[in-house]
Legacy VTK file of the C-alpha trace (Angstrom):
# vtk DataFile Version 3.0
C-alpha trace
ASCII
DATASET POLYDATA
POINTS 118 float
7.622 -8.057 26.816
6.710 -7.315 23.403
7.504 -9.253 20.007
10.235 -7.468 18.191
8.931 -6.456 14.933
11.564 -8.227 12.883
13.212 -11.028 13.747
16.714 -12.206 12.706
15.380 -14.375 10.070
13.568 -11.690 8.599
16.036 -9.482 8.665
18.560 -12.258 6.681
15.657 -12.476 4.242
15.964 -8.920 3.361
19.674 -9.032 3.061
19.495 -11.863 0.895
16.622 -10.763 -1.444
18.651 -6.992 -1.484
21.653 -8.725 -2.758
20.039 -10.744 -5.484
18.679 -7.509 -6.331
22.134 -6.078 -6.993
22.966 -9.030 -8.336
20.438 -8.434 -11.181
21.573 -4.935 -11.658
24.903 -5.822 -12.027
23.898 -8.475 -14.514
22.106 -5.902 -16.538
25.204 -3.896 -16.647
27.240 -6.697 -17.707
25.049 -7.207 -20.745
26.523 -4.599 -22.786
30.005 -6.502 -22.868
28.637 -9.727 -23.018
26.189 -9.050 -26.233
22.824 -9.136 -23.777
23.198 -12.699 -22.705
23.755 -11.666 -18.578
20.796 -9.509 -19.262
18.874 -12.676 -20.071
20.034 -14.395 -17.116
18.774 -11.421 -14.819
15.454 -10.806 -16.259
14.727 -14.856 -16.194
16.150 -14.422 -12.082
13.619 -11.486 -12.127
10.934 -13.507 -12.833
11.989 -16.432 -10.486
12.485 -14.831 -7.454
9.396 -12.104 -8.020
7.256 -13.695 -5.513
9.963 -14.003 -2.937
10.036 -10.071 -2.669
6.377 -9.262 -3.814
5.003 -6.973 -1.166
8.206 -5.592 0.026
10.137 -2.238 -0.819
12.352 -4.486 -3.450
9.257 -5.021 -5.429
9.483 -1.802 -7.193
12.944 -2.794 -8.037
11.872 -6.176 -9.612
9.629 -4.174 -11.908
11.832 -1.397 -12.568
14.334 -4.466 -13.698
11.981 -6.116 -15.962
10.648 -3.151 -17.133
14.337 -1.883 -18.082
14.768 -5.395 -19.717
11.794 -5.403 -22.115
11.760 -1.365 -23.201
15.409 -2.144 -23.617
15.162 -5.094 -26.081
12.594 -3.204 -27.574
14.029 0.104 -28.422
17.696 -2.254 -29.302
15.700 -3.828 -31.718
13.978 -0.414 -33.341
17.417 0.853 -33.163
18.669 -2.434 -34.998
15.828 -2.151 -37.575
16.464 1.574 -38.403
20.472 1.353 -38.842
19.510 0.363 -42.431
18.385 4.330 -43.033
21.708 5.550 -40.579
19.299 6.397 -37.937
20.414 3.755 -36.022
23.392 4.990 -34.633
20.936 8.332 -32.925
18.661 5.710 -31.444
21.226 3.288 -30.316
22.772 5.928 -28.474
19.828 7.110 -27.001
19.015 3.640 -26.271
22.474 3.032 -24.297
22.046 6.239 -22.599
18.453 5.224 -21.279
19.797 1.965 -20.129
22.799 3.017 -18.337
20.471 5.559 -16.938
17.895 3.202 -15.648
20.537 0.516 -14.281
22.509 3.272 -12.062
19.603 4.880 -10.714
18.020 1.335 -9.945
21.322 0.541 -8.282
21.717 3.767 -6.565
18.307 3.689 -5.236
18.602 0.132 -4.046
21.745 1.052 -2.227
20.189 3.802 -0.458
17.539 1.496 0.539
14.829 3.286 -1.806
11.834 1.833 -3.307
11.518 2.471 -7.111
8.157 4.090 -7.993
7.527 2.718 -11.585
LINES 1 119
118 0 1 2 3 4 5 6 7 8 9 10 11 12 13 14 15 16 17 18 19 20 21 22 23 24 25 26 27 28 29 30 31 32 33 34 35 36 37 38 39 40 41 42 43 44 45 46 47 48 49 50 51 52 53 54 55 56 57 58 59 60 61 62 63 64 65 66 67 68 69 70 71 72 73 74 75 76 77 78 79 80 81 82 83 84 85 86 87 88 89 90 91 92 93 94 95 96 97 98 99 100 101 102 103 104 105 106 107 108 109 110 111 112 113 114 115 116 117
């Protein structure tokens, strides 16, 4: 009889990693109401757990989340700086829409067990 492709331990680890990945999406989303504090926690978890998902289908989600955080921070700073010339309203709205899109798309793909292509 041949060995199974995945052991129960492998399946449990993948389930745990998927749960952590969803938690990170939730923390990123909560960043809108916590002033970004949970988003900072999310990116810290990303960097701590990144090696655990390396080589798996979840690795793309981690890159997606990390890029979402850093580019979101960059564009938020730019929006804040342009606030002085009244372009901040427009830039801030664009950043918010972009962040909501990235978080929603990632969470939906994760729920559907699809990898993220960055």
